[in-house]
C-alpha positions in Angstrom: -52.5 17.8 -10.4 -51.4 16.7 -14.2 -52.4 19.2 -15.9 -50.4 21.8 -13.5 -47.5 20.3 -14.1 -48.2 19.7 -17.7 -48.8 23.7 -18.1 -46.3 24.7 -15.7 -43.6 22.2 -18.2 -44.8 23.6 -21.6 -44.8 27.6 -19.8 -40.7 27.2 -19.6 -40.0 24.7 -22.6 -41.8 27.9 -24.2 -38.5 30.3 -24.8 -36.5 27.1 -25.9 -38.5 27.0 -29.2 -35.7 28.1 -32.0 -36.5 30.8 -34.1 -35.4 31.0 -37.8 -31.1 32.0 -38.5 -31.1 35.6 -38.2 -28.3 36.1 -40.8 -24.7 37.1 -40.0 -24.5 40.5 -42.2 -27.1 42.7 -43.5 -25.2 42.7 -47.2 -24.3 39.3 -48.4 -21.6 40.0 -49.9 -19.9 40.8 -47.4 -20.7 37.8 -46.2 -19.1 35.8 -48.7 -15.4 38.3 -48.3 -15.6 37.1 -45.1 -15.7 33.4 -45.6 -13.5 33.1 -48.9 -11.2 35.0 -46.3 -11.7 33.1 -43.6 -10.6 30.2 -45.7 -7.3 31.4 -45.8 -7.3 32.5 -41.8 -6.0 30.4 -39.4 -8.0 30.4 -35.8 -5.4 31.2 -33.1 -7.3 28.6 -30.7 -7.9 25.7 -33.1 -4.8 26.5 -35.3 -5.6 23.5 -37.6 -8.8 24.9 -38.8 -9.5 27.6 -41.1 -11.0 31.1 -38.9 -13.9 30.4 -41.4 -14.8 27.0 -40.1 -14.1 27.1 -36.5 -16.9 27.5 -34.0 -14.5 28.9 -31.6 -15.6 32.2 -29.1 -12.0 34.0 -31.1 -12.5 32.9 -34.3 -16.1 34.4 -34.1 -14.9 37.4 -32.6 -12.7 38.1 -35.3 -15.3 37.4 -38.4 -17.3 40.0 -36.6 -14.7 42.4 -36.1 -13.7 41.6 -40.2 -17.4 42.2 -40.4 -17.2 45.6 -39.1 -14.0 46.8 -41.0 -15.2 45.5 -44.7 -18.4 47.7 -43.9 -16.3 50.5 -43.4 -14.8 49.7 -46.3 -11.3 48.5 -46.3 -10.9 45.5 -48.8 -9.6 42.2 -48.3 -5.7 43.4 -47.6 -6.3 46.2 -45.6 -8.8 43.7 -43.5 -5.3 41.2 -43.6 -2.8 43.8 -42.8 -5.4 44.5 -39.7 -5.3 40.6 -39.0 -1.9 40.1 -39.4 -0.5 43.9 -36.9 -2.0 42.5 -34.4 -1.8 38.7 -34.4 1.2 38.4 -36.2 2.0 36.3 -39.3 0.9 32.9 -37.9 -3.0 33.6 -38.5 -1.8 33.5 -42.4 -1.6 29.5 -43.5 0.6 31.0 -46.8 2.6 33.4 -44.5 4.9 36.1 -46.5 8.5 35.1 -47.7 10.0 37.5 -45.8 13.7 36.8 -43.7 11.8 35.4 -40.3 10.3 32.7 -42.8 12.8 32.0 -44.6 13.4 28.8 -42.5 10.0 28.0 -42.9 9.4 28.4 -46.7 13.4 27.3 -48.0 13.4 24.3 -44.6 11.7 21.4 -46.6 14.4 22.0 -50.0 17.2 22.3 -47.5 16.1 19.2 -45.7 16.2 17.5 -48.8 18.9 19.0 -50.4 20.7 17.4 -46.9 19.4 14.0 -47.2 20.4 13.7 -51.0 23.9 14.8 -49.6 23.7 12.0 -47.0 22.4 9.5 -49.2 25.1 10.1 -52.2 28.0 10.4 -49.7 26.9 6.7 -48.1 26.0 5.0 -51.6 29.5 6.6 -52.4 31.4 5.0 -49.8 29.4 1.6 -50.3 30.8 1.4 -53.1 34.4 2.5 -52.2 34.0 -0.3 -49.8 32.9 -2.7 -51.6 35.6 -2.2 -54.4 38.2 -2.7 -51.2 36.7 -5.9 -50.5 37.3 -7.3 -54.1 39.7 -9.9 -53.0 42.8 -10.4 -56.3 43.6 -13.3 -57.9 47.0 -13.8 -55.8 44.8 -13.4 -52.9 42.6 -16.1 -53.5 45.6 -18.0 -54.4 46.8 -18.4 -51.1 42.9 -18.9 -49.9 42.9 -21.5 -51.8 46.0 -23.2 -50.8 45.4 -22.5 -47.1 42.5 -24.6 -47.2 44.5 -27.1 -49.3 46.7 -28.1 -46.2 
């Protein structure tokens, strides 16, 4: 009975034995281009992970689509154009400088300028207030006279 159970377990375990991994592409140059290009593209599901490093189903579909387009002879710019047409500039880690992304690119500079202006005005007001607070010699004499009384 033990032998039958053991043979039954091995019969069902045989399909789970791992084989050698098959390469993703027949052409290693295409695979290298996909990996290089995938590092500059954002995974739409993970958002903080590159397309090359993501294991999400959508990322694998996008890599498959990129592979198909590269095999069809498209260059990297055409592949990126296809992805941005389909998914928008969000797929790019470095979106282009255009009216829609002006705030994205110029925002840090604008906020730094606003912060610097606020800091400058605050220091100037504080300095002005300290000048007004400094008592003159007559006020000091009056205060000393009041204290002596």
